[in-house]
C-alpha positions in Angstrom: 33.2 -38.9 18.2 33.4 -42.6 20.0 30.9 -45.4 19.1 28.3 -45.4 21.9 28.3 -49.5 21.5 31.9 -50.5 21.1 33.9 -47.3 21.6 35.9 -47.2 18.2 36.5 -44.3 16.6 33.8 -43.1 14.1 34.2 -41.3 11.1 32.3 -38.5 9.9 30.3 -38.1 6.6 27.4 -37.2 4.9 24.1 -39.2 4.1 22.9 -38.8 0.3 19.3 -40.0 -0.5 18.0 -40.2 -4.0 14.9 -38.2 -5.1 11.8 -40.1 -4.0 13.4 -41.9 -1.5 14.4 -39.4 1.1 14.2 -40.3 4.8 11.7 -39.2 7.1 11.9 -39.5 10.8 8.5 -40.4 12.2 8.8 -40.3 16.3 6.7 -42.5 18.0 4.8 -40.7 20.6 4.7 -42.7 24.0 1.3 -44.2 24.8 0.4 -44.2 21.1 -0.6 -47.1 19.8 1.1 -49.0 16.7 -1.8 -48.2 14.4 -2.2 -44.7 15.1 1.7 -44.7 14.5 1.4 -46.4 11.3 -1.6 -44.1 10.0 1.1 -41.3 10.9 3.7 -42.9 8.4 1.2 -43.7 5.8 -0.5 -40.6 5.7 2.1 -38.1 6.9 2.5 -36.0 10.0 3.0 -32.5 11.1 5.7 -33.9 13.8 7.6 -35.7 11.2 11.1 -34.7 10.5 12.5 -34.2 7.1 16.1 -35.1 5.4 16.3 -31.9 4.6 16.9 -31.4 8.5 19.9 -33.9 8.4 22.7 -32.0 10.4 25.6 -34.5 10.5 26.3 -38.3 10.4 29.1 -40.7 11.7 29.9 -44.4 10.6 31.2 -47.3 12.8 33.3 -49.2 10.8 33.7 -51.9 13.4 29.8 -52.2 14.2 28.9 -51.1 11.0 26.3 -48.7 12.3 25.7 -45.3 11.0 24.6 -42.6 13.5 22.7 -39.3 12.4 21.7 -36.5 13.8 18.8 -34.1 12.8 18.1 -30.8 13.5 13.9 -30.6 15.0 12.8 -27.8 12.8 
């Protein structure tokens, strides 16, 4: 896959998260306040996407960026 920022060829890999620190994506709702979004992150949300749904990752050595693709439930 080509990096969308610099065009460099990216390498694929896996993201491993240690127990207790797994990433979770909390999508921001357009028009939602920052405070409401904060409460979703703090208390949890049904719209969150867990790390177990992580599909594939790529790394760009030039930009030093990691791109991850999650499956939505």
